[in-house]
C-alpha positions in Angstrom: 30.3 -7.7 21.2 28.9 -5.3 18.6 29.3 -2.3 20.8 33.0 -3.1 21.4 33.6 -3.4 17.7 31.8 -0.1 17.1 33.9 1.6 19.8 37.0 0.3 18.2 36.0 1.5 14.7 34.9 5.0 15.7 38.3 6.2 16.9 40.0 4.7 13.8 37.7 6.9 11.6 38.7 9.9 13.7 42.4 9.2 13.1 41.8 8.4 9.4 40.0 11.7 8.9 42.7 13.6 10.9 45.4 12.0 8.8 43.5 12.8 5.6 43.0 16.4 6.7 46.7 16.7 7.4 47.6 15.3 3.9 45.2 17.7 2.2 46.6 20.6 4.3 50.2 19.6 3.4 49.3 19.5 -0.3 47.7 22.9 -0.1 50.6 24.4 1.8 53.1 23.0 -0.8 52.1 26.0 -2.9 52.5 28.6 -0.2 56.1 29.6 0.6 58.1 31.7 2.9 61.7 32.9 2.6 64.8 32.1 4.5 67.4 34.5 3.1 67.1 34.0 -0.6 65.6 30.5 -0.4 61.9 29.8 -0.8 60.6 27.1 1.6 57.1 25.5 1.6 54.9 25.8 4.6 54.2 22.1 4.3 57.4 21.4 6.1 55.5 22.1 9.3 52.8 19.5 8.5 54.7 16.4 7.1 56.2 15.3 10.5 52.7 15.3 12.0 51.5 13.1 9.1 54.2 10.5 10.1 53.4 10.8 13.8 49.7 10.1 13.1 50.5 7.3 10.8 52.8 5.8 13.4 50.0 6.0 15.9 47.5 4.3 13.6 50.1 1.6 12.9 50.7 1.0 16.6 47.0 1.0 17.6 45.3 -0.6 14.6 48.0 -2.5 12.7 49.9 -2.5 9.5 47.0 -3.2 7.1 44.8 -0.4 8.5 47.7 2.0 8.2 48.4 0.9 4.7 44.8 1.3 3.8 44.8 4.8 5.3 47.8 5.8 3.2 46.2 4.9 -0.1 42.7 6.2 0.7 44.0 9.5 2.0 46.3 9.8 -1.1 43.2 9.2 -3.3 41.2 11.8 -1.4 44.1 14.3 -1.6 44.3 14.0 -5.4 40.6 14.2 -5.8 40.5 17.4 -3.6 43.3 19.0 -5.5 41.9 18.3 -9.0 38.3 19.3 -8.0 39.4 22.6 -6.4 41.6 23.5 -9.3 38.8 22.7 -11.7 36.3 24.7 -9.7 38.5 27.7 -9.6 39.6 27.4 -13.2 43.3 26.9 -12.4 45.7 25.0 -14.6 46.3 21.5 -13.5 50.1 20.9 -13.1 50.5 17.1 -13.6 54.1 16.9 -12.5 53.5 18.8 -9.3 50.5 16.6 -8.5 52.5 13.5 -9.4 55.2 14.7 -7.1 52.7 15.3 -4.3 51.1 11.9 -4.6 54.3 10.0 -5.2 56.2 11.7 -2.3 53.3 11.1 0.1 52.8 7.4 -0.8 56.5 6.5 -1.0 57.5 8.3 2.2 54.5 7.1 4.1 55.0 3.5 3.0 58.7 3.5 3.9 57.8 5.0 7.3 55.1 2.4 7.8 57.2 -0.6 6.9 60.2 0.5 9.0 58.0 1.6 11.9 56.0 -1.7 11.9 59.2 -3.7 11.8 60.6 -1.8 14.7 57.3 -2.0 16.6 57.0 -5.8 16.2 60.7 -6.7 16.8 62.2 -4.1 19.1 61.3 -1.7 21.9 61.9 1.1 19.3 65.1 2.8 20.4 64.7 6.6 20.1 67.7 7.0 17.8 66.2 4.4 15.4 62.8 6.1 15.6 64.3 9.4 14.8 66.2 7.9 11.9 62.9 6.5 10.6 61.3 9.9 10.7 64.3 11.5 9.0 64.4 8.8 6.3 60.7 9.3 5.5 61.2 13.1 5.5 64.2 12.9 3.1 62.3 10.6 0.7 59.3 12.9 0.8 61.3 16.0 0.0 63.6 14.6 -2.6 60.8 12.8 -4.6 58.6 15.9 -4.5 61.4 18.3 -5.4 62.8 16.2 -8.3 59.3 15.5 -9.8 58.0 19.1 -9.3 61.2 20.5 -10.9 60.7 18.3 -13.9 63.8 16.2 -13.0 66.1 19.2 -13.3 68.2 20.0 -10.2 68.4 23.8 -10.2 71.1 25.7 -8.4 69.4 26.1 -5.1 67.9 22.6 -5.0 70.2 21.2 -2.4 70.0 24.3 -0.2 66.2 24.2 -0.2 66.2 20.5 0.3 68.6 20.8 3.3 66.5 23.7 4.8 63.2 21.8 4.5 64.7 18.6 5.9 66.3 20.5 8.7 63.1 22.2 9.7 61.2 18.9 9.7 64.0 17.2 11.6 63.4 19.5 14.5 59.7 18.3 14.7 60.9 14.7 14.2 63.3 15.1 17.1 60.5 16.4 19.4 58.1 13.6 18.3 60.8 11.0 18.8 61.2 12.1 22.4 57.5 11.8 23.1 56.5 8.9 20.8 57.7 6.1 23.1 55.8 7.7 26.0 53.0 5.4 27.0 50.6 8.3 27.5 50.6 8.9 23.7 49.2 5.5 23.0 46.8 4.9 25.9 
């Protein structure tokens, strides 16, 4: 009995650490940008869809409360990591940017979790609904982060950057939607 319980816990810790690593990576990549034409896009757009995929996996395999616990613990670790690294390297701590990071991660992950769990418990999760859930979480993440990090001011290129970032993440969300209902993913 104890061995079965241990076997069940070890994989959860692996997924927990993987999700936490992705969250930290996304927060670090928020500050690194590339250009599409004249618009500056964060490299974190390539990581956030993976966060939602791993969170969906944790939800399906370990349940709602484990996934919720994972969201809040990984958010806490992310903030501690950011503050400690900025303090170590003597960088200025930007409260609004960090507030944007933590708020966008927690809100988007929580919305993704609630909708996904409802779909998982009550439907066979149609692909269009799953894609819509990904897209909704991505939109929440991007809009909360951009509004908070820009001090609530919507600058001229806000909507174009928002559209580009959501568009790039939607491509990943579409691919994940195709494969997420595959039984091999959850075995």
